[in-house]
N, C-alpha and C positions, 0 to 999 in steps of 0.2 A: 363618877369617873375615876378609874384607877390609873395611877402613873407608876412607871418603873422607878426604882431607887435612883437611877442615873438622872432621870428627869427631875425628880424631887430635889436633888442636890444642886441643880443648876441655878444660877442667878437669873433674875428677870432682866431682859433686854427689851427696851421700848421698840415697838414696831414702827417702821418707817411709813412711806407713802401707802395709802390705801385707796386706789382709784376705782375699785369695784370692777365688775365684768365689762368687757368691751361692748359698746352699744351695737345693737343689731337693727336692721330696718324692719319695721312692722307697720303695715298699713299706713304708709306715709309719714311715720315718725321714727326717730332713733330712740331705742329703748334699752336701758340697762336691766336685763332680765335677772332678777334675784329670786322671784317666786314664780310658781307655775301660773299664777293669775296674771303675770306680766306678759304672757305669750298670747299673741293673736296672729292668725294668718290662714290663707287659703292655699292648699297645695295638693299635688298629685304624687303618686309613687307606684312603683311596680314591685311585686313580690313573686317568688317562685317556690315550689315545693322541693323537698330533697331529691326525689327522682326526676325533677324538672319535666314532669308530664303535663303541667298546667301552670297558668300564670294568673295573677290578680292585679288589676289596676284599682287603687284605692284613692279616693278623693275626700279630703277633710276640710271643713270650714271651722276653724277654732276661734272663739271669742273669749278673751280673758281666761285662757287656760282650759276652757270647757269645749268639748266637741259639740257643736250645734247642728252639724250636717254631715252626713257620711254617704258616699256613693261607692258601692262595691261592684266591680265588674270582673267576671271571671271567664276563663277560656281554657278549654282542653281537658277538663276533668269533671265528670258528673258529680262526684262527691264534693268538689270545691264549690260547685254551683249551689248545692243545698247548704253548704257551710256559710256561703255569703248571705243567705236568708237570715241566718242567726246573727251574723256579724252586724247586719244593718239594724238589728234590735239592740245589740250589746253596746255599740260604740257611742251613739248620741247620749249626751248627758254625763259622760265620763270626762275626767281631766285627761290630758295627754299622758301623764305619768301612769294613771290607772290603766289606760288603754294599752300602753306599752307593756304592762305586766299582766294583761288579761289574756286568757286563752281564747283566741278568736276562731277556734275550732279547726281551721285549716292552716297548715304550715305556710302556704303561699300568702294568706292574708296576714298572718303574723309577721312574715318577712316584709310585706308592704308597709305595715304599721311601723316597723323599725326604720325603714328607709324614710318614711314621712317624718318621723320624730327627729331624725338628723337634720332634715331640711328646715323644720319648724324651729328647732333649738338654735340653729346657726343663722337664722334670718335669710333663708334661701327660698322663701315662699313666692308664689305667683303674685300675691298681693302686697309684696314688701313695700312697694313704692306707690300704692294706690290709697288715696286718702280714705280713711274709714274702712278699708278693705272691701270685700265683696259681700253682698247681701246673702242671708241664708236662703238657699234656693238656687244659688248660682251653679251648684254642681249639676243641676239638670240641664244647663245650657250645653254641656258637652254632648248630650244625647241628641239634641236637635229635635225636629218635628217627629211626633210619634213616640217620643221618649224611649228610644231603642238604641242600644249600644252600636257603635260603628264597628263592624266586624269585617275583616278581610280574610277570605279563604281561597287560596290558590293551590294548584297541584300540578305536577309535571313529571314526565318520565323521559328518559333519553330516547326511547324508541318511538313514543307517540307525541312528545311535546307537551306544551302547557295547557292547563285548563283553568279558567276563572270560574269559581263557584259562588263566591259572594264578595261584593265590594261595598264601599261606603254608601253607595246609592241603594243597594239592596241585593236580593236574591237573583243571581244571574240565570236567565232562562235559555238564552242562545248566545253563541259566540259567532261573530262574523269573521270570515277569512277572505283575504284578498287573492289576487291571481297567483301569488307566491305561497299560498297556504299559510300566511302569517296572520295573527289576530290583528284586526283593524277596528273592531268595535264590539259592542255587546248589547243585548237587551236585558233589562232587569225589572224585577217586581219590587216596589217599595212596600215592604210588609207593614211598616208602621203606618204609612198613609192609608193603606187598604183597610187595616183594622179600625182606624179612626173613622173612616167613612161607613164601615159596616155598623159600628156602634151608633152612628148618627141615624141609622135606619135606611141607608142606601142599599138597594138590593146587592147581593154578593157578586153577581156577575158584572154589574155596572161598576161596583167598587174595584173589582179585580181589573177590569179594562182601563179604568181611570188611573190606576197605579202602575201601569206599565210604561216604561220609558226606555230610551236608548242613549248610548254614549259612544262617541267616536264616529267612525265611518261605518255605520251599520247598514245603510241602504245601498241598493244596487247602483244608484246614480252617484254614490260617493266612492265607489270602487270595490264594494263587497261582492263576491261572486259565489260564496258558499256560506251556509249557516248550519251550525251543529249544536246539539244538546250536549253540554259539557259533562253531564252525568251519565250519558248513555252512549255517546259516540266517540 
């Protein structure tokens, strides 16, 4: 280590109190994090690319500084979707510092990693006050049955009004309108449930019909008077 002449000529003064870093909550404990291995937590974060044409939701489960689980969900950009496939291979097994300084292929995923690092480093994780944190595999719980991301896609114009295309329940097949031509319900297809049934050997048509549901006042007896295909009408 090199020192300037000014520093070398200084006299030594004893250092006062040294309390270390402020404790942060981690998995039900208060921890003074001095090393990367001192960090544990389960958390989510959102990232976006420079042109903001797509977004990434990143979920990490960190144990003793190591990423044990990563869920990468992307929206709005085909290139980002393929980048997510690489990121899911890159992230597990790395320390959070390695992951922060790793090219995760897509700018949105890199930004999400930055946001998560801040949450993790400052004790703002979802599992901060959960004893022993969340088990590896907890990231999949966000996806629900069928292990499919919850996606909401809606569209609207001033001249023709709103269209529901996809909701948390699934792919919207029909929109129900009331006597005032306002949306009062919709019919949806649960894609994850349908694919699970098909993989079990249930005939496609049967699996398709079993996976159709409704939300709101979709039936005529509930006040619906018109039904439209949101993608064609």
